[in-house]
N, C-alpha and C positions, 0 to 999 in steps of 0.2 A: 549613453543610455544604459540604465541598470538592466540586468538580466534576471529579474526576480522570478520569472516564469520558467527558469531553466529546468527545474525539477519536473515540471509537466512535460517539457520537451523530451527529457531523458527517458521517462517511462514509456512515452509513445515510441521513441526510437527502439527501446528494449523490446517492446511488443512487436514492432515491425520486423526486427531482426529475427525474432523467434518464429513469426508467422511465415516470413519468406523462406527461412531455412527449412521449415518442415512441410511447407505446402506442396501439393502436387497439382498439376493442371486439372481443370474440370473435365469430366468425361465428354461434354459437348464442346464443339470447336467455336461456335458463335453464340455465346450465352451471356455476355457481360455488357454492362452499361457504364458509361462515364458521363457525368452530368455536372455542370458548374456554371461559373460566371466569369466573364472577362471584364477587368476593371483597369482603368487608367488613373492617373493622379487626380483627374477631375470627376471620377465616378465611373459607374458601369458603362461599357461601350456597346452601343446598339448597332445592329446591321453589319456585323463584322464576320468574315469567313474564318472559321477555325478548322484546321486540318489535324487529323489523327493518323499517325503512320507507325507501322511496325514491319520492319524488313521491307518486303516489296508490296505490302498492303497499305492502302491509303484511303481515308474516308474524309468527307467534308460536311460541315454543319455551319449554320449561320445564327448569330446571336439575335435574340428578340429585343424588344424595347427596353427590357431591364438588364440586358447584357447576358442573358441566360442562353446556354447551349446544351445539347444532349446528343450523345452517340449511343445507339443501341445495336445489339447483335455483334459485339466485338469478340474476338478470340481472347481467351484467358491468358493474357501476356502483358508485357510492359509496352505501353504506347507513349509516343511523344506527341504532345499537342503544340502546334505552332500557329501564330497569327501575325499579321503585319498591317500597319496603317501609316503610309508615308515613311518617315525615318524610324518610327516606333516599331518595335518587334516584341514578340512574346514567345517563350518556350518553356514547357513544363513536361516532365516525365511522370507517368501515372501507371501504377501496377493494378491490374484487375485479375490477379491470379486466383484468389480465393473468394472474392466478393466484389459487388459493384462499388464504384466510387461516385457518390452523388453530391459531394460538397467541395468540388475542386475550384480553386481560385487561380486564375491565370492573369498575371500582371503584364500590362502593355506599357512599354516605355522605351526610351532611347537606349541603344547598346551601351554597356558600361563594363569596366574592368575593376575587379577587386585586387588591389596591389598591397603587398606587405613586405616587411623586413623583420626577421626573427633573429634575435641574438641570445647567446647564453648568458649565464650569470657573470661571466668574466668580460662581457661586452663584445666578444668575438661573434661573427656571423655563425649561425647554426644551420648546418645542412641536413637534409633528409627529414625535416619536420613534416608530419602529416597535417594537411590543412583540409578541413571540411567546412563548407559554407552553404547556407540556404536562406531564402527570403524569410525574414523574421515575422512571426505573427500568425502565419497560417501553415501549420505543419512544416516547420522550418527544415527538418531533415527527412521529410518524405521524398524530397527531390534534392539530392545532395550533389554539390559540385566539389570535386576533390583535386588536390595538387600536392606536390612536395617542394620544399624549398631547395634551391640550388646551392652550389658551393659558396655563393655570396650571401646566403641566407634569405634571398628574395623569392617571392612567388607572385604569379599573376593568374587570376581566374576570371575569364570572360563570363558575364552574367547578364540576364535580362531582368526586367522589373524595375521598380522605383522605390520600394520600401527599403529600410535598413536591412542589413544582412547579419544573421547570426553566424558567428565564426567560432570554430573549435580547433585548437592546436594540441598535438600530442607528439612527444619525442621521448625516446628511451632515456631513463635516468633523470627525467625532468617532470615537474608537476603539470598536469593538464591545465589548459588555459582557455577561458571562454569569454566572449563579449558580444556586444552588438555594435556594428560599425556602419557608417554611411560612406560608401565608396567615393562619393563626390567630394568628401571632406579631405581627401588626400591619402597618402600612404599610411597604412596601419603598421605602426612600429611597436614591437612586443619584445620584452625581455623575459625569458622563461627562467623560473627558479629551479634549481636542482632539487630533486626529491631526496628524502632521507630514508633510512632503513633501520629496523630493529632486529638485532641478531642475538642469539643466546642459546642456552642449553636448559633442559628440564630433567631433573633427577628425582629419585624417590628419597625417602628419609634416610636411607643408608648410602646415598651418593651414587646409586646406579642409574645410568641413563634410561629414560622411559621413551620408547618409540611410539609413533602413531598417536601422539597427543594433539588434539585440536587446539590451535592457538588463535584466538579471536580478539580483535582490537576494535575500539570505537572511540571517537572523539569524546573528551570529557564533558559529560552533560547530556550526551545523546541517549534517549531512553532505551533504544534497542540496538542490537548488533546488525551490521549490514546484511542484506539478503541479495540474491541474484536470481534472475530468470534464466540465465544461461551460464553454466560453468560454476566455479567456486566463487563464493562471496568475496567482495573486496576486503582487504585488511585481514585475511584469514589464511592459515596454512596448517601443516602438520609436521611434527618432528620426524626426522629420519631415523634410521636404525641406531644412530649414535646419540639420539635424543636432542639433536641440534635443529634449529629452525632459523628462518630469515623471512621477515615481512618487509617488502620493499614498496616504493612509490608512496611514501608517507609525507605529509606536511609536518613541519616543526610544530610542537605543541604537546599538551598533556593528553594522555590516552588512558582509558580503562581497559584492562585485559581480562580475559577469561580463558582458563585452561580446562579443556574438556577431555578427561582421561577415563576410559571405560572402566578400568579396574582400580581407580583412585577417586577420592573425593575431589570435587572441583576446587580450583583455586582462582581467586580474582583479586585485583588490586589496581594500582596506578603506576604508570611509567611515563617518563618525559623523553621525547624524541627531539633532537638526536641525543645520544648518551653512550655510555660504555656498554659492552656486551653484558647481558643479564644472565643470572643463574638462578632459576626458580626451583624451589624444592616443594614437591607435592607433600601435603600433610600426611603423617603416619596415622594409622587407625587400626581397628580390629576387624576380625571376620565376624559377620552376622549370618548365621545359617537359618533359613526359614523352612520349616516343614509344613507341607500343605495337608492338613488333616480334615479340612472342611468337607462334608459329604457332598457328592454330586447328585443332583436331582434330574439332570438331563444330559444328553450327549454333548460333549465339549469338543469343539474343533480347535480352538486356540486358548491357551492359558498362560497368564503372565503374573509376575509378582513385581510390584513397583515400590521402591523405597524413596521417600522424598524428605528432605530436611538438610541440616537441622533447622527447626522452627523456633521462634521466640528468642532468637539471639541477635540483638542489634549489631549491624555491621557485617554479619555473616550471610553470604548469599546462599539461600536454599537451593538444593540441586536434586534432580530426580534421576534414578537409574531403574531400568526395567529389564528383567531377566525372564527367560522361559524355563520352567522347571525341567529337571532331568527325569530319567525314567524312575528314579527313586522318589519322585514327587517332592523335591526340595531344591532350593537355590542357595548360593552363598555369595553375599556381597562382601567384597574385600576392601580393606583400608577405609572403614567407616569411622569417621571422627566422632567424638563424644557429643551427645546432645539428644534432643527429643525429635523423633521422626514419625512420619505417617507411613504406615505399611498397608498396601492395597493388593488384594487378590482380584484379578480380572479373568472372567471366564466368558468366552464367546462361543455361541452355537447357533444352529439354524432356528431352534425353537426358544432359546433362552439366553439372556445375558445377565451376568451377576457380578456385582462389585461389592466386596467386603473390605471395610477400612477400619484400622485400629491404630492407636498411638502406642509407640514403644520408646523406651529410654535406653540409650547405648552408653555404656561406661567405658572403662579403660581395659576391659578384658573381652575376649571373644565370647560369643553367646549363641545358643541354639534355642529357637522358640517356635511355637506353632502359630499358624494363622487360622484360627477357628473361634471367632468371638461367639459368646453364648447366643444360641438361637433355639429357645426351648419350645416355641409354639408352632402350631400349624393352623391353617385357615381353610375352611370349606366354603364354597360359594357357587353361584350359578349366574349365567348370562342369558337373557331372553329379551324378546321384543314386547311391545305393549299388549300383544295378544297371547303372550305366554309361550311363544315358539322359541326353542333353543337357538342360540346364536354362536357361531364360531367367532372368536375375537382375540383380544390382546389385553393383558393385565399388566399394569406398571405399579410397583410398590417401592416407596422410598421412605426414609426415616429422617426427620429433622435433626440437624446437627446441634448438639448441645454446646458446641465450641465455635464462636464466631471466627476464630483464627484458624479453624480447620475447615476450609470451604468444601462443599459437597457433602451429601448425606453419607453417614457411616455404613448404611445398607441401601442397596439399589438393585432391584430385580425387575427384569422385563421378560414376560413369558407369553407365548402363544397358547391359547386354551382351546380345547375342543368344544363342540356345541353342547350347551347345557351346563352340567356340573363340572367343577374343577376343585383341585386340592393344591394348596401351597404349603409344603412342609418347611420346617427349619426357618421360622421367622423370629426376629428379635423382640424383646420386650420394649415397651415405650409406645409413643404415638406414631402410627403409620398412616401414610396417605396412599390411597389406592385409587387408581384411575382405570376404568374399564372402557374399551372402545371396540367397535366393530364397523366394518366398511358400510357406508350408507346410513350410519346412525350417529347421533350426537354423543360425545364423550360424557361420562359421568364420574365424578370424583367424590370419595368419602374419606373421612378421617376416623380412625378406630383405635381402640385400646384392646390389646389381647390379654387374656383369652375372651372370645365371644361365646355366648351361650347358645347361639343359633347360627346357621349358615348365613353368609352375607349374600343377599340377592341384588343383582343389578338388572333393572328394567330400562332398556334404552329406547329413546324416541327416534323416529325417523328424522334424518337431517333434511332440511329444506334444500331444494335444488339450487346450486350456486351457479350463477352465470359465469361466463369466461372472465378471466382476470381483467379487472377494469383498466389497469395500466396498459395491458396488451391491446384491449379494444380501443382505448383512447389513442394509442400510438398509431393505429390504423387510420385514424381520422385526423388529418393534418391540413395545414394551410400555409401559404406563402406569406411571410411577414417581412416587410421592408421598412426602412427608416434610417435614422442617423443617431450616432452617439457623439456629443459635442463637449468641449471644455467650456468653462464659464464665459470665455471670450468668443465663443462661436466657432472655434476651430474643430475640425473632425478629429476624433480621438482614435488612433489606430493601436493595434497590439492588445486590445481588450478581448477577454473571453466572455461569451454569452451563455448563460445557463437558464433553461426553462424549468421552473419549479412549480410545485403545487401551490395554489393560493394560500398564503399564510404560513407556509412551511419554511422556517428559518433555521432548521437543523443543519449542522455542518455536513453530515453525510446523508442528507435526504435524497429522495429519488430525483434524478435528472431526466426530465421529459424530453429534452433535446439539448444539444451542445453545438456551439458554433463560435466563429471569430468575427469581430468587427473587421470589415474590409479596410484596406490601407487609407482610403479617404474618409473613414469614419462611418461608411454606409453599413446598414444592416441588411443581410439577405439570408433569411432563415427559411429554407425550403420545407422543412419538416416541423414547423411550429405547431403545437397542439391546436386543434380546432376549438376546444373548450377554453374557457377563461384560465389564465395562468399568470404567474409572476415572472418577469424577465429580469435577471440579475446580471449586472455588468461588473466584471472583475478586472482590475488593472493594477499593476504593481505600484504606480505613482498616485493612485486616487483611491479613496475609500469605496467599498462595494456600494453600488447604487441599484435600487429595485424600482420597477414600475409595473403596475398591474395592467395586463393586456386583456381587455374584455373579449367575449365571444363575438366574432364577426369583424373585428378590427383587422385591417390589412396593412397598417403602417403605424409606427411608433417613433417618437422623438424623445431622446433621453439626454439630459444635460447633467453631467457629474458636477458635484459641488465640492468646494474646499473642505477637507476633512480635519479631524482632530488628530494631531500627531502624538502618539505615545512613544516615549523613548526611556531608556534606562539601562542599568547594568544588572547582570544576573550572577550571583555568587553562591558558593556552598556555605555551610555553617562555619567553615574555617576561614572565610573571607577570600577564597580563591575563585577566579572567574570560571564560569562554565564556558566551554569553547564550541558547543553545539547544542542542539535541541530546538524547542519551539515554545513560544508564548501563546497563550490561549485567552482571548477576550470574549466575554459574553455581554451582549447589550439587547435587552428586550427579547430574549430568546434566540437572537441571532449570534452565530459564532464567527470569529475572525482569528486567523492563525498566522503567525509570522515567525521567521527564523531568528535564532540567536547566533551572532557572528563570532568568529574565532577570538576576538578581543573581549568577549563577554558582554557585548552591548546588543540592543535590539532597537529597531525603529519600525513602527507599524502605523499605517493610516487607517482610521476608523471613522464612521459617521459621527457628527457632533452629538453630544448627549452624555449619559452616565452609564456606567457598567462596572464590571469587575475584570481583573486580569490576574492570571496565575500561569504556572508552567504546565505544558501539555504533556500528559502521561508521566509526570514527575511530581512527587508530593511537595506541595508548597501551600502557603496561606494565600487565599484570594484577596487581592487588594482593590478597594473601591477607587473610582476615578470619575471625574466629570470635566467637561470642557466644551468650548464652542468651536465653530469652523475657523480654521486658520491658527488656532491656539496650539501650543506645544506643552505637554504635561510630562513631567519626570516621575517615573514610578519604578523604583528598584525592587528586585525580587530576590528571594533566598530559597534555594533548593534544600529541603529539610532532610532528604534521604536520596542517595544515589547508589545504583548498583553498577 
């Protein structure tokens, strides 16, 4: 069984680790609730006793006709839930350290043992491999079973439940390995591949080692570099005092690297792993000293100068550096390579925020320049309500950028203004947009050209009272929704995710009104489904996303997934080389579908029948049209036009 949902499992596990590591017990001792459903291979189990135990504490509850149970007043701890019926048993550990758990699924089935044999790349048994396993489909690693392989490379993990098991293997100097396995199918035999490493040195243009350089890698084609919720990101390190580095636990393939050196310009490029040690030379540049001569109109708590670029140079990665001015009101950027840059002064205070931006050209020699673009005008104005009473408020001024390749306004000012009249000195020429606001009043925006012949007067209207956020109010009104998700031949479909969405909202990142999983027999049990009408979306790695409208008042829904249109193809760069990571993005009638690019440069994505367009996600490419019917396969190759 493919494990296309592994990314979802991974970020849930990351969140769980961070939560458990930082959580502290609640102040009250009996304040938590565990609520859920007991399910067997035939469906929810009614009238079954479920016990919750923690150390010497024990509580009992009984399932209702829908298999539902609830424990209230539990201590904020880890609890073990158990149940039995004849030879069938169930066991599940649940943490209620920081919050209640209200969507717990407990599987009832005959005892079983997950058995495995792990070998190394040379075929010899591999000892000490860490094995983690959990029931696949419903928070697979919220309740983890763990073991290590013995000297013979074998392991055994007693488990309950009847669904397939998600398995993760990790061993030093080997690549992690993940799959979904059915224990009843026999011994899980795995051969782990050895991991590779990238080693080398980083020097400046004169051959001197550069310490503390950030070295970041990503698979070729991946839009962004890895991030981490805990600790250093994957595939990242820093050079030591000798300018040397090593990035370990890599898969063979092509990578994009980025060198982040505080006193040098960034360097990026490509590298193939495995390979010889690398020696990367940071580019030589000149010193650019920036004097801050712009006048200050208000108290400044924080002041920075940012240099970003070079821009408008194909194939060169723009880079930003930010420095805090010294006492002499200047900063010096070292090793700046030739090109055009954007220079920005940032001033932050309690009453005012100011951003001044200007373009500069850097040549082959060091330079000293001032950051003080012309601001010859001032503006007088006033802020009052409809009855002429002075208002205390806020004024935001920005200027449209004349350069589409230079995002953000060249001038941006945010200032708190006293009641009544105000003065804004040192404003630039050109079209300015001014927005005035005051608490309890509607904002008002004007576009002006300076100089003005008379003061600018803002008369604000009272804002209507806004009820509490509709999404929050709606979340408080829920219902229990049951039903079934089936394949075309009537079999229950397990391993699918359920998303409750606003009616007609097909956006990829739209609001999720509720989230759940289809139970192992294909049953739906959504305890917190919205009381109002909504769309229920079914996501499964082997079937196209399916939506059904659930009207207000409905308590049950039956959804049958349909054969989808299979999109497949290769993804290459402009030089004909395969991308080894990234995502493809499909849009059909306003709905989004996203799928991964595999290390061999191919993708396969199931979408509903019909027509749409496909392109690369967060990578510049031409959108390609397609169309097809259910069960059909369509080849659509893609080209990445620009990669960083």
